[in-house]
C-alpha positions in Angstrom: -0.5 -25.3 14.4 -2.6 -24.2 17.3 -5.1 -27.0 16.6 -2.2 -29.5 17.0 -1.4 -28.2 20.4 -5.0 -28.0 21.5 -5.9 -31.6 20.5 -2.6 -33.4 21.3 -3.9 -34.7 24.7 -7.3 -35.8 23.4 -8.1 -39.5 23.7 -8.0 -41.6 20.6 -10.6 -44.2 21.8 -14.3 -43.9 22.4 -15.2 -40.8 24.4 -18.1 -41.0 26.8 -20.3 -38.4 28.6 -18.6 -35.3 27.1 -21.5 -34.1 25.1 -24.2 -33.2 27.6 -27.5 -34.1 26.0 -29.4 -32.1 28.6 -27.3 -28.9 28.2 -29.1 -25.6 27.8 -29.6 -23.8 24.5 -26.5 -22.9 22.6 -26.0 -19.2 21.6 -25.7 -19.3 17.8 -25.8 -15.5 17.3 -21.9 -15.2 17.3 -21.7 -17.9 14.6 -24.3 -16.2 12.5 -22.8 -12.8 12.8 -19.2 -13.8 12.1 -17.9 -14.5 8.6 -16.8 -18.0 9.3 -15.7 -20.6 6.7 -17.7 -23.7 7.4 -17.0 -27.4 6.8 -18.9 -30.6 7.7 -17.1 -33.3 9.6 -18.3 -36.9 9.6 -18.2 -38.6 13.0 -18.8 -42.1 14.4 -22.4 -42.9 14.9 -23.8 -41.3 18.0 -20.6 -39.2 18.6 -21.8 -35.8 17.3 -22.3 -34.2 20.7 -19.0 -35.6 22.0 -17.1 -34.2 19.1 -18.8 -30.8 19.5 -18.0 -30.7 23.2 -14.3 -31.6 22.6 -13.7 -29.1 19.9 -15.6 -26.3 21.7 -13.6 -26.9 24.8 -10.4 -26.4 22.8 -11.5 -23.1 21.3 -12.7 -24.4 17.9 -16.1 -23.2 16.7 -18.2 -26.4 16.4 -22.0 -26.8 16.3 -24.4 -29.8 16.0 -27.9 -28.9 14.7 -30.2 -30.5 17.3 -33.8 -31.1 18.1 -34.8 -31.0 21.8 -37.4 -33.6 22.8 -38.9 -34.3 26.2 -37.5 -37.6 27.6 -37.1 -39.3 30.9 -33.4 -39.0 31.9 -33.5 -42.6 33.2 -36.0 -45.4 34.0 -36.0 -44.5 37.7 -37.2 -40.9 37.2 -40.6 -40.2 35.8 -39.9 -36.5 35.4 -39.0 -35.5 31.8 -36.3 -33.1 30.7 -35.3 -31.7 27.3 -32.8 -34.0 25.6 -30.8 -33.1 22.6 -30.7 -35.3 19.5 -28.8 -34.5 16.3 -30.8 -33.3 13.4 -28.1 -34.5 11.0 -26.8 -37.8 12.4 -23.0 -38.1 12.3 -22.3 -34.5 11.1 -20.7 -31.6 13.0 -20.2 -28.2 11.5 -16.9 -26.5 12.2 -16.1 -22.9 11.4 -12.7 -21.2 10.9 -11.7 -17.6 10.7 -13.4 -16.2 13.8 -11.8 -12.8 14.4 -8.8 -13.5 12.2 -7.8 -14.1 8.6 -8.0 -17.7 7.5 -7.0 -19.2 4.2 -8.1 -22.5 2.7 -4.7 -24.2 3.1 -4.6 -23.4 6.8 -8.2 -24.7 7.2 -7.3 -28.0 5.5 -4.3 -28.4 7.7 -6.5 -27.8 10.8 -9.1 -30.3 9.6 -6.4 -32.9 9.0 -5.0 -32.3 12.4 -8.4 -32.8 14.0 -8.8 -36.1 12.1 -5.4 -37.4 13.1 -5.8 -36.5 16.8 -9.5 -37.3 17.3 -10.5 -40.7 15.9 -14.2 -40.0 16.7 -14.0 -37.9 13.5 -13.9 -40.2 10.5 -14.0 -37.8 7.5 -15.0 -34.5 6.1 -17.4 -33.6 3.3 -15.4 -32.7 0.1 -14.6 -33.2 -3.5 -11.6 -34.9 -5.1 -10.3 -36.0 -1.7 -10.2 -32.4 -0.4 -12.4 -30.7 2.2 -15.0 -28.4 0.6 -16.2 -25.1 2.1 -19.9 -24.8 2.6 -21.8 -21.8 1.4 -21.6 -19.5 4.4 -25.0 -17.8 3.7 -26.7 -21.1 3.4 -25.2 -22.4 6.6 -26.3 -19.2 8.4 -29.9 -19.6 7.2 -29.9 -23.3 8.2 -28.5 -22.6 11.7 -30.9 -19.7 12.2 -34.0 -21.8 11.2 -32.9 -25.3 12.3 -29.9 -24.9 14.5 -32.0 -25.8 17.5 -35.5 -27.1 17.1 -37.3 -27.2 20.5 -40.3 -29.4 21.2 -43.2 -27.6 22.8 -43.4 -27.9 26.5 -46.8 -29.7 26.4 -45.2 -32.7 24.7 -43.7 -33.7 28.0 -47.1 -35.1 28.9 -47.2 -37.3 25.7 -45.8 -40.8 25.5 -42.2 -40.7 24.4 -41.8 -41.5 20.7 -45.5 -41.0 20.1 -45.5 -37.1 20.0 -47.7 -35.2 17.6 -48.1 -31.6 16.6 -51.1 -29.4 16.5 -52.9 -30.2 13.2 -51.8 -33.9 13.2 -54.1 -36.9 13.4 -53.8 -38.8 16.7 -55.3 -42.0 18.2 -57.1 -42.0 21.5 -55.6 -44.8 23.6 -57.8 -44.7 26.7 -61.2 -43.5 27.9 -64.7 -43.7 26.3 -63.4 -42.9 22.8 -60.5 -45.3 22.8 -59.4 -46.3 19.4 -60.8 -43.3 17.6 -58.6 -41.3 15.2 -59.0 -37.6 15.8 -57.5 -34.3 14.5 -55.7 -32.3 17.1 -56.9 -28.7 16.9 -55.2 -27.1 19.9 -53.6 -27.9 23.3 -55.0 -26.4 26.5 -52.9 -27.2 29.6 -52.6 -31.0 29.7 -55.5 -31.6 27.4 -55.9 -31.6 23.6 -58.9 -30.1 21.9 -59.7 -32.6 19.1 -62.3 -33.0 16.4 -64.1 -36.3 16.9 -66.4 -37.8 14.2 -69.1 -40.1 15.7 -70.9 -42.4 13.3 -74.2 -42.1 15.2 -73.7 -38.8 17.0 -74.5 -36.2 14.4 -71.2 -35.6 12.8 -68.1 -33.9 14.1 -67.7 -32.8 17.8 -65.0 -30.9 19.6 -63.9 -32.7 22.8 -61.0 -32.4 25.3 -58.8 -35.5 25.7 -55.9 -35.8 28.2 -52.5 -35.6 26.4 -51.5 -38.8 28.1 -54.3 -40.6 26.3 -53.2 -39.6 22.8 -50.6 -40.9 20.4 -49.6 -39.9 16.9 -51.6 -41.9 14.4 -49.5 -44.3 12.3 
């Protein structure tokens, strides 16, 4: 099959640096508008983006639902960039039938070919030892709503791994109110507008706190 020819030269060992974690947003409109037959492949841990890149480069429709978070690219650079992380660790969605008829037997053979040729792929979701098609409408809704979750730009000023959302409770880590737990009401530039309850200050007060001085409350 075509998939055999496309994947015959792919490496069987560990693949590095193929899935660009800082790549720009992926256009999902084609995948949502086309009546594809979807399956979920199971990959080695941490290999989702590598598998997506390999399959996409060979003309196979593949997508990893991701969240984009602001992270330093390396320890030598302070500037943060959006980095992709899989929303469903170890899973890659593949679609068959783009622009052409596709029956179940052909799709199973294509999946078996991928698994033989690309050892980063370790299995496929199915029943009774056979791949199972996903419900296309549910996949379309999932990809539309969660195919690419992008962290707000202001989170680049918050400590990595300690990000919070508007409406969350956060802890002030520096300044005159250090240690206080506050509710984040809004973000204005590089500052958060928070509600601060003072024991001896007449109740709740709205104050501005630098984003760098806030962490999500445990």
